[in-house]
C-alpha positions, 0 to 999 in steps of 0.5 A: 302269234297270230291275232286270231289266236289266244292264249288260255289266259287271253281266252279266259279274260275274253269271255269272263271265265277262269284260266284254269277253266279254259285250260280244263276244256282244252284238256277234255277236248271240248274247246279246240286248240293247238300247240304253238312252241309248246303253248296252247292257242285257241282260235277266236272263231272256235272260242265263239262257237264254243261259247255259243254251243254252251249257252242256253237256247236264246242266250247270246254268246257274250262274256258273262259279267264279273260280280262282286261277292255281294252284288247279288244272291248266289246262283246267278253268276257266270256258272248259271249261264255256261254250266260247270266247266268240268265233271269230277269223275276221280278224286285224289285225296292228298291226306289221311286219317279222319279227313280222308274218310270224311272226303271219301264219304261224300265223294262216294255219295255223289258217284265220284271214285276215290283214291286214297294213297297209302301213307304208312309202310312200304310204298307210303306216299310222303304227303309233304312232297309236292312233286310226289303227290302230283305224280301219284294223283296223275298216275292214278288217273285223277282229274281232281285233288282234294288236300283235306287239311294239314300237310299241303292243304295251304301250299300255294305251290302245290295248288299251282302244280295240281292245276299245272298237271291238268287237274282240278284243285279242291281249294282257292287259287294259288295267288289267294293262298299266298295272299292270306298265307302271309300273315304279315301281308294279310294284316296289311290287307285287313288294315287297308280294307278297314278291318281292325287288327291287333296292334303290333309289328309285321315289317320286313326287318327281322333282325333281332334288334328290330324285333326288340325295338318293336317289342319295347314299343308294343310293351308287354305282355306280347305275342310272337308268332310266325308270319308264314302259318297258323294253327298255333305253331310257333306261338310265344307269349312274352310277359317280361322283356328279358324273356324275348330273346328265348321266345324269338329263338323258340318261335323261329325254330318252330316256324322254320320246321312247320312252315319253312319261313322264319319271319315273325310277327309281334302283337300286343297280347289280348288278354282273355278274348274269345276266338270266333271265326266265320265260314265263307264259301265262294264260287269261281265267279265272284259270288260269295256267302257266309255260313254263320260263326263258330266259337273256338275259344276252348283251347290249349296252347292255341290248339282248339279243343272244343268248338261250337256254333253259334257262338254264345257270345255273338249278338246279331250286330257283331255277327253282321260285322264279322260276316262283312269283314270276312266277305270283304277279306275273301273277295279282295283276294279273289277267293274260291272254295271254303274258307274261314276268317278268324277273329278275336272278340273281346268282352268289350265287343272289340273285333280283331282280324287274326287270319284266314285258313285258306282250306277246310277247317277241322271243325266244319261239321258244326257248320254242316249241322246247323246249315244242313250243307255238305261243305265237302260237296260244296267244295267239289261243285265249286271246283267243277265251275258251278255257281253257288246253289245256295243264297245268303237269304237261304243260309240265314233262314237255315241258321234261324232254325239250325239249333246248336252243334258242338264238336270235341276232338279226340287225341292220342295224348295225355292231358294228365302229363301235360298233353303229351302225344301218346302212341300205341295200338287201338285194342277195342273201340266203341263209337256213340250213336243216337239222335244228333250225333256224328262221329268223324273217326280215322281209326279202327280196332287194330290201328296203330297210332305212332308219333309220325302224324298229328294225334287226332284220332276222331271228332265227336259232334252233337247237334240239338235244337238248343245249346243245352240239349246239344251239351247234353247229347254230347256228354252222353255220347262221350260217356259211350265212347270207348277207346282202349289200348292207348291213352287218349283225352277221352277222360279230360273231354268227359270232364270238360263238357261238364265244367260250369265255364263250358255249360255257361258259354263262358270259356275264353282262350286262356280259360283252360289253363286256369281250371285244368287240372282241377284241384281234386283231380288226384282223387277224381282219377284214382283207380277204383277197386272195380278196375283192379278186380276187372284187370285181375279177373281178366288176366286170370281168365286168359291163363295168367293166373298166379299167387294161389293161397292154401285154403284161400281164394287165388290172388294176383299182384298187378302193376300200373304206372300208378303202383302195385296192388295185390288183388284177390279173385273172389268167386261168385257174382261179386267178382263179376258185377254189373258195374265192372270196368271195360277191359281187353287183354292183349299179350299179357296186358289188361287195358282197362277203361278208367272213366275214359282213360285206357290204363294198362295192368300187368302182372308185377314181376317177382320181387328181387334185390335190384328191384328193392334197391331201386325203390329204396333209392327212389324213396330217398329224398337226398339222391340224384333223380333222373330226368326222363323224356316223356315222349319220343322226339328230337332234341332241339335245344339244351338250356343248361350245362353239366355243373350248373345250379338249376331251379325247380321247373327250370328248362333243361332240354326242348323236344320237338315232336309233330312240329311242336316243341315241348320243354322238359324242366327240372324236377326239383332245385339242385345241380345238373350232374349229367347230361346224356343227350346233345342237340339233334339227338333222337330219343324215345319215350322213357329215355334219361335225358339228365341227372339232377342231384340236390 
């Protein structure tokens, strides 16, 4: 190569910019370059002329300084001298659902054209196929790609491929994703930086013997978790040494399915901590700030349910400690864009680093509410090469007056059946409004919710000047939310925000498992008479009237999953009533709101001999019982053989759905008489998996 010509990386090093920036300037024609053997080369004099032309009047065209993340306030780094690298005009969103709509909202406000690819039906884009997504973005004429969260958002190869195709990547560099995506390496980095981690094992030897030896050294209880991913997937708690082998096998299966990597980490189980995380923003020039903390302690199976900011438990001293840890960790890997460092906080004020999520978090709206910042806008501006426009002092001032924000996640799942995913069609939908209320929704009336994607439907966020007011607003908002046609966790969320542990700010990551379901839930969740009456009236009005009586009011026999009942259709105002439940009828099914749960009512079929025999058999305590699949999925493991004696709740089969595993247990102590599935089989909800007899 001619000494007067530089590669993009050498040119970037010379002027203190990033290689991506130089490649972008070349692609846009702003920086003259020529191809030599398929590679771009930049003449030194052309580079000097370009720097001179972009510097402000009177500024010398010299290399900009490289800044430590905390060296000076944001907004004084390189971008302030040479401006943004690239204006984003057309943005491809490599995602779907509520986060795709959320990104679109900001992009349209900024005048950026948006491309949302089809993800269902014919021509659907596979959001896990790197080559296909990059090709679709290029074909759409996009000059930037936002991954959202999930799918390929934390895939370093995807980030590299996007930039390699000449588009801006809305996220951190691939190297930073790799550094933090490897949880074992991230633990070691934290230790090198003086950031505490939970004692455990993250070694390269992943044999069963090595892991068993490490487990003996750590002692029980311990936690098994994947080394290559987060989000709670693949995590197992081991409380007895004899349970380790099954935990390792299950964690490896789930880790391989979710992350393509079977490596595991073992950690001492920290009992009853809080989960607290710190939001950071870094620009491409080394400047970084934190945006305060979020408390995500309300969880089930390591999946967040409710998030709030600020944490009700974090003192100013702990807040400063958490922020320092987060900024040092992110700065050490050359971070850029929005990211989140997650920690455990014990009641003794111990802080342990867990992991860094190198993407926009699901719960980012609570941070936006208390800081007044649009994090998607910040990501886009950072990707354009602009310096941070907000200083830490400005953020601290905003946090001091920002009040409190709380978010809950609305899922298509059944908390009353072990939080199993639910499917169906949204037949009726109503979102709340009012001061401080925000809904990030991903569904409309008519939307089909299947089992292919994550079951999150929406997020409901409430912001208020104080924590009690934020909780009160969220409570009213959930009471005003209505989803009919499929099962959701709305009734559970209404219960949750009224729980004393939530109201008092005393939730820990294991608390939900202790308080849900409450002992009186069967009484609380019983279908009230007004719901039966609303269903009967609605079905009759739709022409499904039956069961007429001579010289009497008509009546109908209705059936639900909870049983059957004959309901009389009394004429007059009493049958209408101002307190009647919300209902919608579709194809002979009345979907009725029962305290936030959509309950389907149908006309009961006419009695026949077969039905009578089945009812009698079910009532007979000495007969065999079928073990039913509670959800659609794949059988990944069987835990018993025909003829085996099984205890009540002993595992019979493990299903995988949405890359999470669910164990189906025996309904009572008995003998496994039949096994009707094999490993690898696909099953539907309601399929018979096995038969148990006393």
